[in-house]
MARBA-550674 format. One record per residue (C-alpha): residue in three letters; y, z, x. Coordinates in steps of 0.2 Angstrom, whole numbers, plus 5000, padded with zeros to 4 digits. Example, Ala and Ser with C-alpha at 12.3 -4.5 7.8 and 13.67 -1.06 7.14 Angstrom:
! residues 2
ALA497850395062
SER499550365068
//
This chain:
! residues 618
MET500150005001
ARG501849955007
ASP502750095011
SER504150054995
GLU502650074987
VAL502150254992
LEU503850274990
VAL504150224972
THR502350324968
HIS502950494975
HIS504550514968
ARG503850444950
SER502850594953
LEU504150714958
MET505450634943
GLU503650674931
LEU503450854936
SER505550914940
HIS506050834923
ASN504550914913
ILE505151044900
ARG503651154905
PHE504351154923
ILE506151174918
GLU505751344908
MET504751404923
PRO505351564933
ARG505851514952
PRO504051564960
ARG503051454949
LYS504351304952
LEU504251324972
ALA502351344969
ALA502151154960
LEU503351084972
MET502251134988
GLU500751104980
LEU501450924975
CYS501950914994
THR500150945001
ARG499250844988
LEU500450684990
LEU500650685008
GLY498950765012
VAL499850895024
LYS499051065027
ARG500351175022
ALA502051165013
SER503251325013
VAL505051365008
TRP506251465019
LEU507851555016
PHE509351605026
PRO509651785024
PRO511751815023
GLU511551875043
ARG510851705044
ASP510151765062
ARG508451705053
ILE507451605041
THR506251705030
CYS504851635020
GLU504951635002
TRP503351534997
LEU502051455004
HIS500651324999
ASP499051305009
GLN497951175004
GLU496451295012
GLN496751425002
SER496151424984
ASP497951484976
SER499851464981
ASN500251634988
CYS502151694992
CYS502251755010
LEU503951875008
ALA502752015015
GLN501452005028
ASN500652165029
GLY502052255022
ALA503352175030
GLU504452015027
PHE503851855038
ASN505351805048
LEU505951695062
TYR507351725071
ARG508551615078
SER508651695095
ASP506951685098
HIS507051485092
PRO508851425094
GLU508551255099
TYR507551235082
PHE509051315072
GLN510251215081
ALA509251055076
ILE509051115058
THR510951135058
GLU511550985065
GLU510250855064
ARG509650915045
VAL508050835044
ILE506650855058
ALA505150735061
VAL504050785073
ASP502650725079
ASP501950835092
ALA502851005088
ARG501951095102
LYS502850985116
ASP504550945105
ILE505851025112
ARG506451065094
THR505051165090
ARG503951215106
SER504551385105
PHE503251415089
ASP501951355099
ARG501051535107
ASP501251635092
TYR501351515077
LEU500851315079
THR499251355088
VAL498751505079
GLN498851405066
ASN498151245072
ILE499951145067
HIS500250985076
SER501650915067
MET503050955056
LEU504350885043
ASP505850995038
ALA507150945026
PRO508851055023
ILE509151185005
PHE510951195002
ASP511651324990
GLY513351224984
GLU514051155001
GLN513251295013
LEU511451275023
SER510451395014
GLY508651365019
VAL507151245025
VAL505751155017
CYS504651145030
LEU502751035030
GLU501451055043
SER500150955047
ASP498350995056
THR498050815063
PRO499450735075
ARG500450645063
GLU501750505065
TRP502950545048
SER503450385038
VAL505050345028
PRO504150395010
ASP503550555020
ILE505550595024
SER505950535007
LEU504850634998
VAL505350805008
ALA507150755006
ALA507050744988
ILE505950884986
ALA507350994996
ASP508750924986
THR507650994969
ILE507851154976
SER509451144981
LEU509851094963
MET508951244957
ASN509951344968
THR511451284961
HIS510651304942
GLU510251484946
ALA511951504954
TRP512851464938
LEU511751574927
ARG512251714938
SER514151674934
LYS513951644916
ARG512851804916
ALA514251914924
LEU515551814916
ASP514751864899
PHE514552044904
VAL516552034908
SER516851954891
ARG515552064881
TYR515252224887
ASP516552364895
SER516652404911
LEU516852584913
THR515352624903
GLY514352474901
LEU514152494883
ALA514752324872
ASN516452284867
ILE517352264852
ASP517052084851
SER515152094854
LEU515252224839
ARG515952104828
ASP514651974832
ARG513252084828
LEU513952164811
SER514351984807
HIS512351944810
LEU511852094800
VAL512952074785
ARG512251884784
LYS510651954786
ILE510752084772
LYS511551944760
ARG510351824762
ARG508951944758
GLY509852024746
THR509152214752
GLY509952324766
SER511352424772
LEU512552464784
ALA513552624789
LEU514952594803
LEU515652774813
TRP517252744820
ILE517152884834
ASP518852914842
VAL519053064855
ASP520553194851
ARG521953214862
LEU521253114879
LYS523153084882
THR523353264885
ILE521853264899
ASN522753094907
ASP524353174907
GLY523653324915
LEU522553264926
GLY522653104929
PRO522052934921
GLN520452964932
ALA519953104923
GLY520153014907
ASP519052894912
GLN517553014918
VAL517853094901
ILE517552924893
ALA516052874904
ASP515253054899
ILE515653024881
GLY514852854881
MET513352924891
ARG512953054877
LEU513152934863
LYS511952814873
ASP510652944873
ILE510653014855
GLN509152954846
LEU509452914829
ALA508452844816
GLY509252684811
LYS510452684828
ASP510652494830
PHE512052464840
LEU513452564850
ALA515052494857
ARG516652554865
ILE517952454856
GLY519552534864
GLY520252684875
ASP519552824866
GLU518552734853
PHE516852694850
ALA515852634836
LEU514052664831
VAL513152554818
ILE511652634809
ARG510552504796
ASN509652574781
TYR509752754785
THR511452754776
LEU511352904763
PRO512753024764
GLY511553194769
PHE510853084782
LEU512553034789
ASP513153194789
GLU511953264800
VAL512253104813
THR514053144816
GLN513753324815
GLU512453294828
ILE513753174837
GLN515153294836
THR514053434843
ARG513753324858
ILE515453284864
ARG515853474861
GLN514853514876
PRO516153534890
ILE516353394904
ARG516553434921
VAL517953364931
SER518753424945
ASP517953584946
GLN518453624930
ASP517753624912
LEU518553514899
ASN518153554879
VAL518453394870
SER518253334852
ALA518153184840
SER518653124825
VAL517453024815
GLY517852894800
ILE516152814792
CYS516152654782
HIS514852564772
PHE514152394768
PRO513852344754
GLY514452494746
ASP516452514751
CYS516652334757
ARG516052144757
GLU516452064772
PRO516052124793
GLU517952134795
GLU518452244780
LEU516952384787
LEU517752384803
ARG519552414796
GLY518752534782
ALA517952644797
GLU519652654808
ALA520552694791
ALA519152834788
MET519452884805
TYR521252904804
HIS521153014788
ALA519953124798
LYS521353144812
ARG522653204799
GLN521553324792
GLY521553404807
ARG520353334819
ASP518753354824
ARG518253314807
SER517153174799
THR517753074783
LEU516852954772
PHE517752814765
ASP518352804750
SER519452744736
GLU521052834742
ILE520852794758
GLN520652624754
MET522352624745
THR523152684760
ALA522252574771
ARG522752424763
SER524652504762
ARG524552534780
PHE523752364786
ALA525052264773
LEU526252354782
GLU525852324799
SER525752144794
GLU527852134787
LEU528152244802
ARG527352094815
GLU528251974804
THR530152064804
LEU529852104823
LYS529851914825
THR531551894817
ASN532152034826
GLY532252094806
LEU532552304810
ASP534152384810
VAL535052504820
PHE536052664813
TYR537152764826
GLN537352954827
PRO538953024836
ILE538653134853
MET540153234852
ASP541053334867
ARG540853534867
THR542253554854
GLY541753444841
THR543253354839
GLN542953194852
LEU541753054851
GLU540853054870
SER539352914864
ALA538152874851
GLU536252874849
ALA535452714842
LEU534052754830
VAL533152604821
ARG532952594803
TRP532052464793
LYS532752394775
HIS531052324768
PRO531052224754
GLN530052314743
ARG530152494749
GLY531952504752
TRP532552604770
LEU531152654779
SER531352784792
PRO530652774811
ILE529252924803
GLU528852814790
PHE528252654803
LEU528152714822
ASP526452774818
VAL526052594813
ALA526952524827
ARG526052634840
SER524452604832
ALA524652414831
GLY525252404850
LEU527152354843
MET528052474853
TYR528652364867
GLU529052234855
LEU529852364843
GLY531152424859
ALA531552264862
CYS532152214846
VAL533352394843
LEU534052354861
LYS534252174857
ASN535352244841
VAL536152374850
CYS536652234863
ALA537352124849
HIS538252254840
TRP539252314858
ARG539652124859
GLN540252114841
ALA541252254844
LYS542052194861
ASP542552034851
GLN543452124838
ASN544352244851
THR543352384846
PRO542352434859
LEU540852554858
PRO540552704867
THR539152714879
ILE537552694867
SER536052794870
VAL534352694868
ASN532752784866
LEU531252714877
SER529452744870
ALA528052814881
GLU527352634879
GLN528952544885
VAL529152664902
LEU527252604907
VAL527652404907
PRO528552354924
GLU529352214917
LEU530652314907
PRO532152334919
GLU532052164920
LEU531952134900
VAL533452254898
ARG534452134911
GLU534151984904
ILE534652084885
CYS536152124891
LYS536551954901
ASN536451854885
GLN537751954877
ASP538951984892
MET538552164892
PRO538452274907
VAL536952384908
SER537952534911
ALA538552524894
LEU536852614890
GLN535852774890
PHE534052794891
GLU533252924883
VAL531352964887
THR530253124878
GLU529553234892
ASP527753164886
SER528352994891
ILE528353024909
GLN526553114912
GLY525652944917
ASP525652844931
PHE527252964940
SER527452844956
GLY527552684943
ILE528452754928
GLY529752844943
ARG530152644950
ILE530352574933
LEU531452714929
GLU532652714944
GLN532652524944
LEU533452564927
VAL534752674934
GLU535052544948
ALA535452414935
GLY536752544930
ALA536252644916
GLU535952824914
LEU534452904910
ALA534153084898
ILE532753174893
ASP532653194875
ASP531853334865
PHE532053444881
GLY530853594879
THR529253524868
GLY528353414882
TYR527553474899
SER528653404910
SER528753514927
LEU530253544938
SER529453434952
ARG529753294940
LEU531453334934
LYS532153354951
THR531453194959
LEU531653074944
PRO533453004941
PHE533953104926
SER535853124922
ARG535653244905
ILE534453354898
LYS534353354877
ILE533853514870
ASP532453484856
ARG533353534836
SER531853664835
PHE532953774848
ILE534453754840
ASN533953794821
ASN534053974822
LEU535654004834
PRO536154114836
ASP535154254826
ASP533454204835
ASP533454304851
ASN531954204858
ASP532754044854
CYS534454104861
ALA533554154878
ILE532553964879
THR534353894877
LEU535253964889
SER533853954900
ILE533853764900
ILE535853744901
GLY535553864917
LEU533953754923
ALA535353594920
ARG536753674928
GLY535653704944
LEU535053534944
GLY536853444941
LEU536353384924
SER537253374907
VAL536653444892
VAL536653384873
ALA536053494858
GLU535253414845
GLY535353464827
VAL536853554826
GLU537253584809
SER538353734807
GLU539853814811
ALA538853954820
HIS537953824830
GLU539453744838
ALA540353904842
TRP538953964851
LEU538453814861
PHE540353804867
GLU540253974870
LYS538953944880
GLY539553794890
CYS538653674882
ASP539253504888
TYR538953384871
LEU538453414853
GLN537653314841
GLY536853334823
TYR537353344804
ARG538853444806
TYR539753294813
SER538853144806
LYS537253104799
PRO536652924807
LEU537652784801
PRO537552584799
TYR538452494812
SER539952444801
ASP540252634794
PHE539852694813
ILE541352564818
SER542552604805
ARG542352804806
TYR542352824824
CYS543052674835
SER544352594824
ARG546152624833
//
């Protein structure tokens, strides 16, 4: 048979093997066994093997060996418990040749300079006369070798070389495909699982719920219960001990939930920073679920050891049923979340079943969230202004901007009615930007009317001061209205500066560098330390109204207020008293040296036009 005919026959055999669906679905060892058996059978050689370069690339390691004299193919990764290796240092000419020449066709392996180093310990022992090697690649990198060994002297023909090269290329394609599968699995894990706990994420949960709901609808039988589990007060742990401690708590709770053995337990996911979800199938009667939630809460209450101290945490649980409470997977999620929030409002460390009352509240909340999103897109919130007076209560010193929302159906809404919705929906940064845009627009309007506004104090939420882009946003919004940043003062609460101290500090310093002043709002109600106060660039402290209400009759409130005034003096800060409502408040604060006063004694928050006409008109 002519070489060309032999070549075609060989490649037809290889194609029939490699394109067979059974071969494609084989695991890698069986594929290698089939390819090496094909080599020995078509070319009539004694042995065919696959060798791999390890990461060090100082040797090649046998991955698979097929020997015609043995009844079965066999893996040669181990001989007498050790890997079968050939080292570069022992065979430098061979390694150089396989790297540079790629295909090595050796008729007399015992004398050829490239392979003679194998003679004493290998070729003579195995009675090998001729060798034919072809390179295997992983992408662009040489990753291994296919080696054919003949026990008789042999001149390798073009069809021989073509076949072994084609088989090496087939293994190279296998490597590429396997690398793609590994990459895909890694990407699937990143996109479908939580890296901290290893649990499924919210996307995986949605897919599972959709599958189970479709199955129940199709069969007309079955039920689900979704438990929404929220860890109480995780923010306090993050603020007090740092985010690493919070992560450790979440990881520990995830492991505890994973270890719980429950009838009907189907799926567990981490669906948020401090939230988990558990799916129970068929075992959904209220009595059983009550036992389940008690078990979950008991497990979570067990102390968690973090930084050499025991932390005690709890969890609030909301429960929603399908098909009893809802018809679609998304409704099941929303219902369980709404029940969880209801449990938190009842005092935390509780569980609540979804019911018609919660359903009405949830629908109202979700509707309000949707309406708030649309309002923020059009910059539709309003800003009212409350004056801040000098210590005599007679001269305007500055004003605080306070957000309001004129809802088309519900009328004017105060912040307490929608800020919690904004926070849970992740809208606080957008809301803060909307307020700042309105303040700057009012400042520009007043300037154009030759009635300049005093310094305006704007509240920053905890969510805003964690965003590195905040200073640039402030500069951009002010620039659009030709307003200096120095016309603004920003207020942050003590709790807002409890997170990443260095990151928050940089953001606040950038605001001061841009020209703004900073004030601590509601001072005395949070957990700030003196070390933070003295290192952050604050110029003003605002005493919380809870300490002002009972002045001058409550000795404790008097002592606390005097302490705060003294602390401010020592740090070189000015002081504002919030909640000033009576002449007695004003007189006592004036006598004790409080710098500025704010409260209903002077004015409630006013719409922009009313504030201008009352305080800024000439």
